[in-house]
C-alpha positions, 0 to 999 in steps of 0.5 A: 185771556179775556176780561172776566168783567161784563161788557158794560163794566169793562166800558165803565172802567175804561171811561174812568181811566179816560177821565184821568187823561192818562192816555193823552201823554205822548210818552205813554202812547209810544210805550203802548205802541212799542209793546204792541209792535214788539209782541206782534213781531215776536209772534209773527209766525204763529199769527201767520199760521192762524190766519191761513187756518181761518181763511182761504188765503195763500201763504204770501197773502197771510204774510202780507196781512201780518206785515202790513199790520206791523207796518201800520203800528210802526207808522203810528208810533213814528207819527208821534212827535213829542217835541212838537206836541209839547209846543202845541200844548202850550200854544195858548200859554204862549199867546198863540191860537190853537185853532187846530187843537184836537182831543181824544174821543175817550173810549173807542169800542171796535167790532172788527170784521171776521171773514176777510183779513180779520188780523189787520181789521182789528190792528189798524183801528186799535193802533190808530185809537191808541196813537190818538190817546184813547182807551179801547175796548175790542170785541172778540167773540169766543169761538174756535177760530185761531185768529180771535184766540191769538188776538185775545192772548197777544193784546192782553199781554202787550197792552195795560188792562186799565186802558184796554179791554177784550169783551166777547159780547155786545155791550148795552146801548146805554154803555155804547152811547158815550164811546166812539163805535168802530163798526166793520160788520154791523151796517147802519145806513145813516151813522152818527158822529160817534160811529165809524161804519164800514159800508157795504156798497158795490165796487164797479170798474169800467174799461174803455175802448182806448184803455191799456187792456193788458194793464186793466186786466192784470189789475182787475184780476188781481183785485178780484181774486186776491185774499180769496176774492173777499175784499170789499174793494174787489170789483163786483162788476167790470163794464167793458166796451163791446169793441174790445171785449174779446181782446180784453177777455183774452188778457183776463184769461191769461192772467187768471188761469193760475189763480183759478187752480193754484192751491193754498199750500196748507199741510195740516190734513184739511187742505182737501176739505177747505178746497172743496168748500171753496169750490162750493162757495164758487158754485153757489155764487154762480148759481145766485147770478144765474137765478136773476131775471135782469141779465143772462149768465155765460160761464167763460171758465171756472175752476176750484178757486173761482170763475169768470162769467159774462153778464150780457143784456144787463138791466140791473147791477148784480149784488155785492159778492165776497166770492172770487167770481169775475163778472164782465158786462159789454157796454156800447159806450160810457154813457151806457155804463153811467146810465146803468149805475145811476138807474141802480143807485138811489139818490143818497147812494154811492159806489164804494169805489170805482176803477176807470181804465182809459185815457185821462180825460175819460177818467175825468169824465167817469169820475165826475159822473159815476158817484163813488166814495173813491175813483181810481184811474188806470190803477188799483191800489193793492194795499186798498184790498187789505182790511175793511172798507173805509168809514162812511162820510170820511176821506179814504186812507188807502194805507192805513184805513184809520187815521188818528183824526178818526179818533179825536175831536176838534177842540180849538182854543183862541187867544188873538181876537178875529179881524172883525173884532174892531168893527163889531166892537164899535157896535156892541160896545160903543156910544156911536153904535148906530153910526157903526152899524150903518157904516157896516151895512153900507159897506156890505150893500156895495155892489159886487164887482163882476169878474171878467171871464178868461178869454178862452174856451175850455175844451172838455169831453163834449167839446171834443165830440163837437170838434170831432164831428165838425172835422168828420162831417163839416169839413167835407160838407163845406168842401162839397158846397165849395166845389159845387159853387166853383164848377156851377159858376164856371159853367154859367160863366161859359154859357153867358160868354158864348151867348 
């Protein structure tokens, strides 16, 4: 059961434990993760049923969420190398630099998301924080949902009470200030160094005319409709070249027809009500799209579990959606898509993710000019669809979403002096400091020797267009001019000869 202490008192107790450094020990961290994994795997069926009860996912999707959560715990356990950590700890004592040394942050406060893969969203940052050697406070609200209830019970049983606490309400800002905060639902535009915030930016896909349409349709349909369409990495809009739109839609319908009508298989008497509620949310999402003045709405097909719509004449990007609505919009060129995205984003904003389908050179061009936190060419990592969006201003970890580095801070220690020490010592601690400073300045003011450029020209996207244009128009034009000169000169020579 949850701690009877107030959130502020619970955090204060965790801070006291963190100061002792108890969680730093590698064996203790392994023991915590081992107990956590044992408790979760022994209750995997109950966890799966709880996920199905709270969310609108299929049986296999709930099982996948549990499996990936257990996998993340195992991966963090395996990453702890006791022998290597002991060697690293005594590097300074052995006369070696520890330039890459990192220390745990102390106390980590986790506020997991509630509506999409709530179990994985709690376990992923929790296991990473424990592996890094931190104390953890996990916010789990008191409500009638099954996943929060089973999380509260199982985590309290498997983790030690002085290093882990469950709190049900928001702590005060003063109590939170010394903590590293994992915020998956709360939005902060400019998070500080102690906040790992999951952004709610849009996810966009671009399908060029030279793409593998069957592959693109399969990947995008699965990304949009998997896990009830609630993943932050599900594509909110798919730009499709107008020349291949009809063929692409054919592939989309082929792959989506089963997903639009399939039942989630719940057999507890509430299946009909849940399916009706899901269909109602889909209708509301479509209604929200139809109310806009910046595009037209054409419903291609609609089922109880989702819909496929087209947004022609688009002048602004649609809002992010958590509903299984597959939206496409025709474009005339890659520049058309880039322009629509750039005009809709502020200078400091980025897309959450971008999926580009086409040739590798097309993928390079789009990933360069479409500003996104992560770009994927000709594939969508399906593991990315489980869990929250990756924290802003950090590298995206597709597999675990949170790594040990997220929950540590750099704390280098140096034994050996730097290379510049000898030169600087002559200036700082020498009688001839003026001469040494003059020599340092003379060396610094030496002219930079310009490096020669390679004697070749890189053929990029625009150069290819120039060469294609020359091939289509330049060569025929030169041929016509040459033929005209040839026949003109021959006719002139004949007339001159007869005269």
